[in-house]
N, C-alpha and C positions, 0 to 999 in steps of 0.2 A: 426414351428406345420411340424406334417409330412404329409405325401397324405392321407394314410385313416383315418388321423383324419380332414384331410378338405373335403375329401369326406364325412364323417359323417355330418360335419355341413350343410353340402347346401341347404339342407331341411330347417333347424332351419334358416338360414340366406333368404333365400326365402319369405319364412312368417315373419320375421323380430322378430324370437326368439333368437338372438343373445346377450349375454352381448354386454358391447362396447369392454372391452379389448379382449373380443374373437372374436368380427368383424374386430379388428387391426389385430387380428392373421392370422384371415382367410383373408382379403382380403392382406395383403403381400404374402400370401403363392400362393393364386390365381397370384398374378401378377408376379409371380417366375416360377410359375409351371405351362407350357403352357398345360400338360394331364387333372390336375384339373379344370382350366379354359376352357376347352371345355368340363370337366365333366359338372360343372356347365352351361356352354351355353346350354347346352342339357338339361338337367334338369327345365333351367330358363325357357325357350321355349317352353316346354310337358306340364308344369304347370300354365305357363301364357297362354297361348294359350288355356287349360282346361277350366280355370276360365272365361277367356271371352266369352267363347262360352255355358258355364253356365248362366250366366249371360246375355243373348242375348246382348250381343258389338260386335262391330266390330271387327277384327284380325287386331292385329299390323300386322306392313309389315314386321318391322325388330327387334326380339325382340334381337339379340345381340349387337346390338346398345341404346336401351334401357337398357338391363344389363350392357353396358358398363358406359353408362350417369351416370345410380343410380350406380355404383360402383366408379365413380369418384366424384359425390358429398360426397359418405360418406367417400371419401380420405381428398378432401379437409376440411369439416364437422372434420375430425380428426385431421387433420393439422392446422386447425384457432385455433382450442380449443388448441391441443398442443402449440402450438406460443403465446396462450394469458396465457397459466399457467403461461409459460418459462418468457415472462415478467412481469408478475404480481412477483413470484420471483423475478426478477433479480430487479425491480423497489422497492420492498420491501426491498430486501439486501441493494439496495443502501439510502434509505429513513431512514434504520436502521442502516448505516456505519455514513450517514449527520447527523443523531442526537446523534449518540455516539459520534463521532466530536464535537459536538458544545458545549455536556457537558462537554465532557474532557476539553476543551475550557473555560468553566464557573469555573469548576474545578480548572485549573490552576488560574483563575485571582481570584476568592477566595482563595485559597492557600496563593498567594501573598500578598492581600492585609490582610490577618492574617500576615503574617510573618512580613509585613509593621509597622502593629498597634503594636506586641509584640515586636520589636525593637527600636520605639519610645516611647512604656510604657519603655523600658528599657534603654531609655537612660533618662530619664526624663526628667523635664519642662524645667531645662536649661541647654541642652546639650553643646551649644557652647558657656557658659557661662566663661571658662574658656579662651578661648578664646579673644573675643570681650568684654566682663565685663567691662574691662579696660576704654576701645576707648567711649561702647558705653553709659554705665550705670554711668558711674562716673563723677558728673557737674562738680567737681573740675577741668577737664582735661580742658576745656573748658576754664576756668579762666586761666591757667598755659599758655593753648596759646596763650590769650591775654596779659599775660603777658609777655609772652616770645616777642609776638611781640609790645609793647611798648618798651621792655627792648633793644630790636634790633634798635628802632628809636632812639631809643640817639646813641649817639656821641662814645660811649663804642662801643669800639671794643674786640671780644670774640675771645677767640682762638678756634683753631679748636675740641684737646681734648673738652674744654666747650659743646660745638655745639655739638658734640655725647652724653655726657651726658644729656644734655638734652632732645635731642631725647629719649633714651632707658629709662628717666626717663616717657617720656609720652607714650611711649608704655607700659607700665608695666601696 
């Protein structure tokens, strides 16, 4: 904002007729420019003094301090609003990222479960049957073990090669 624009808005500022964005720009300029600040101080003292006289109120002793207090309150208010807006945006972004991360993890779990179900279906009911059927599901195997144990109790000596053949037969 230029000095000419700021000086044209002094009366509107004193009368509380500036929009929020205009007030922000005006106050930023007033803080940086001593000439415009002095101009505002003169207008404020004159207009507020005339209003107090018109309303039969006692005159303020320090118009400059009143003006500085007002500007400080308005700047604090705008900072609070800006900080609140920034923190709200930050919380919203963090919440959205958390939601997306949670959704992504759930999606991966669902995808993993579907893949596992598809693998299980492709493997069929008897996936390990080729490996374990002879040992687990054939009742003759148990009988053979008993027969071997009985035959081993007899005093008949079995050769090493015969033991290997019996062992291989049991494994089939």
